[in-house]
N, C-alpha and C positions, 0 to 999 in steps of 0.2 A: 695555210692561212694563219696569220698572226692575230691574236686577240689580246686585249688588255688583261692585266692581272685580276682586275675586278670582275670582268666577264668570265674569265677562266674559273674563278671560285664559284661564281653563280652557276655555271654549267656543271661543275663537280657536285655542288650541293643538290642540284636538281637530279642528276644521275643517281646519287646515293638515295635520295628520297623515293625514287622510282625503282630501286633495286636493280639498276641497269648493270649488266655485266657484258663487256666487249666480246664479240664473237667473230671478228674479222680475220683476215688472212694472217696477220702478224701473230695473233694469239693462237690460231690453229697450228701454225708452223713451229711455234716456239717449243722447245723441249720442256717437259714438266719435271722439275727436280723431285727425286725420291729421297725422303729423309729417313733413312734407316737408322736405328738406334737413337731416335729423337722422340722426346716427349713434349706434347703441347700442353701448356698451362693457360687456362682461361681465367682471367680475373676481371671483375666489373670496373675496377679502377686501380690506380697505383698510388693513391694519395694519402694512405695512412700507414702507420707503423705495422699494423696487423698484416695488411696486404703485402708490404715490402718484405716482411719477415717470412711470410709464406713463400714468396718468390725466391728469396735468397736461400732459404733452407732447402727447397726442392732442387734448385739449380746446383748447389754444391753437392748434395747427396747423390743426385742423378749422375753427376760427373764422376764421383767415386765409384759408381757402379757401371761406368762405361757408356753413359747416355748423355746426350746434349739436350737442352731445354729451349724451346721457342715459346716466348710469352706473348699472348694476345690480350691486349687491353680493349675490352668491349665498350668502354666509356658509357656503361649502363644502357646499352642499346641492344635490344633483343634481335633486331634485324641483322646487326653486325655480328652477333654471336652465331646466328645461323649461317652467315656467309663464311665465318671462320671454320665452322664444322665442315662445310663443303671443301674449303681449301685444305684442311687436314686430310680429308678422304682422298683428294686428288694427289697430295704429296705422300700419302701412305705412311703417316707417322706411326710410331710403335704403340703409342697409347696417349690418352687424354686425361688430365686432371682438371675438373670443371667446377668453378665457382660461378654458378648461374645467377645472373642478375634478377631474373623473374621466374617465380614458380608457374605463372600463368602460361608460359610457353614451354614448359617441360615436356609435354607430350610431343611437340614437334622435335625437340632436341633428342628425346629418346628414340623416336622413330628413325631419325637420321643416323644416330649413333649405332643403333642395332643393325640397320641396313649396311653400314660400313664394316661391321664386324671388327672394329677397332676396340681394344680393351679400354675401359674408362672407369673413373672413380670420381664421385662428387666430393667436394671439400667445402666446409663452411655451410653454404646454402645447399639444400638437398631436395629431391623431388618428393611429392606426396606418396608416390608409389615406392614402398620400402623394400621392393625386391631387388634393389640395386645397392651397390656398395657406396658408403659415404662415411666421412669422418667429420665431425662437427663438435661444437662445444655443448656443454650441459646448460643450454640457454635458459630454460624454464627454471631450473633449480638455482642457477646463478642469479637471475633477476629477482627471484624471491628473496634470496639472501641479501642482495643489494638493497631492496626495499625495506627489509627488516632492520638493516643497519641504520636507516633513517628513523624508523619507528622507535628503536632503542634510544635514540637521541631525543625522544619526546615529540616527534612530529606526527600529526594526525591528518593534516590537509596536505597531501603530497600529489603534485600534478606530474603526470607522465607525458613525455614528449617523444614523438616519433615522426620522422620525415615521411613525406607522401610516398616516395619511391620504395621505401623500406617495407611498406605494408604488403608488398607483393610476395614476400618470402616467408617460408616456414620458420626461419630463424626469428624474425620479428614477431610472428604469431605466438611462438613459444615464450618470448620475452614478455609480451603483453599478458599472456596467461599467468606467468610467474608473478608479475606485479599485482594482478588482481587477486591471485590466491593469497598472497601475503596480506594485502589489505583486508580481505574477507575474513581471514583467520583471526585478525585483531579487531573485527567488527568496525572497520573503517570503510568509508566510501571512497572508492577509487575513481579517478578521472583521467582518461587518456585523450590527448588531443594531437591532431596532425599539424605539422608545420610545412609550409610550401615555400622553399627557399627562393624559387624563381618568381614569386609574386610579391606584391607590395604587402608588407607585414600588417599595415593598418587596415587592409581590406580582408583580413583572414579571421575566421571564427575564434582562433586561439588568442588573437589580440583582443577581441571583444571580451573574451573570458577574463583575461588578465586585467583589463580595465574596468571590469564589473565590480559589484560589491563582494564577490567571492574573494576570500583571502587564503593564500597558500603560503606555508612556511618552508616548504621544500620542493625541489624539482628533481626528476629523474630523466636523464638523457639516455636514449636507447642505444646509441652508438657514438663513439668518440668522434667520428667524422662529422657529426652534427653540432659539435660544441660551438663552432663559430656562428652557426645559424641561431643557436640559443642566445649567445652573447648579443648578437645584433637585434634579435627580437626583444630581449629584456631591456635593452637600451632605449627602446621606443615606448616603454610602458612605465607605469607608476613605480615598478620595482627597481628602476634604475637609480632611484634616490633612497632606497631602503637598504638596511644592512642586517636585517634579522633573519633572512632566509638562507638555507643551505642547499647544496647541490650534490647529487650522486651521478656518476657517469659509468656506463657499461663500456669498458675497455679504455685503454690509454688513448691519447690524442696528440696531434702535432701542434706545437705552438712555439715559434722561434723565440729566442731570448729577446731580440729586438722588439718583436710584437708584444711580448709580455711586459717588457720594461717601459715602453713608450706608448703602448696602446691604451685605448679607453676602457678595456675590459679587465684590467689588472685586479681591480677590487672584486669583481664578480668571480674571477678565477680563484681568488683566495678563499672563496666560500665553498669550494669543492672539498667535501669531507670524506667521501667514499668513492673508490674506483674498483670496478670488477674487472680484473685483468684476465684475458684469455691466454692460452698457451699456444701461440702460432707455430712455434718450432716443433712441438710435439704433434700437433695436428698435421703439419706438413710432412714430417717423417713417417707417420703412420699411413697417410694417404699414398705416399710414394711406395712404401712397402706393399700396400694392398695392390697398387697398380702393377708393380714388378712381378708380384705373385701371379696376377692374371696373365701377364705377358709370357711368363715362363711356363705356366701350367694352365692354359686357357680352359681346359675341360675339367680340371680337378680342384682349382683354387676356390674355396667357398666364398659366398657373399659376406662381406664384412660391414657392420654398422656400429660405429663407435661414437660415444659421447664423452668428450674429454672434459675433465674438471676445470673450473676456473678458480682464481684466487682473489679473495676479498682483501683490499687494502684500505684500511681506515686511517685517514689522515688527521681528522679533527681530534681534539682532546676530549 
């Protein structure tokens, strides 16, 4: 039976929302491929330099060690991540490197992974249960240093921005803790607000705060992926017509030359004075080393938990 493209998409969206998996004769009779010498890499998205660098480094180093890499983009969807784990178990991959979108579902992930007996390592985001191997950045320490870079420039009223989805991860919790620790040690009042990119900015508490009598001279963005959301939000507020504030960003971000040259955010972009750069290549290499160690010596390789240093880049004079 033929259906329109619109109806087909509607059916697919409904099936995905209901976690439907086909179980008919075609699926039952089809041979299931076995991916020997293959590593599965789970990433929440592929839209930043950090994620693409993780992907590229792991793929090239795995190839040099005789392994192929299959990349799963979960599009920040926990249900999709769980489906991908099932798929990896069915295909019997050699190991999994996992950047989990949400800590809230880690228990489900860990239960599935342990039942599969597939070696796995967490990268970037990691579970609350620290009995598992993970490689991540020194997020708390780095955010404290980033905040202090603004304080050294004379700023006292510094507003911290975090996206709503990011609040689910240990990475963001550590960054928030680093921000507040820096503010507290300098006897300053910290303020952290959540931005909801999918909602009307004018209907959000952060917009009301920015339009209130409160005055901020600096802003900290918790991840480079949120820089566009920050630009769009600021453009809606009284700060769009001010030039006295400065910005610090945790990690590099993507902004094309065309977007920078002709976009409405050029002036705001030029107010970025500090960037805390992560080391994705180092993180990726160490994660793959840990996974290969587990694959080759499953009963002897120790649990590894490493926090990789970040680099503060101060742009302003």
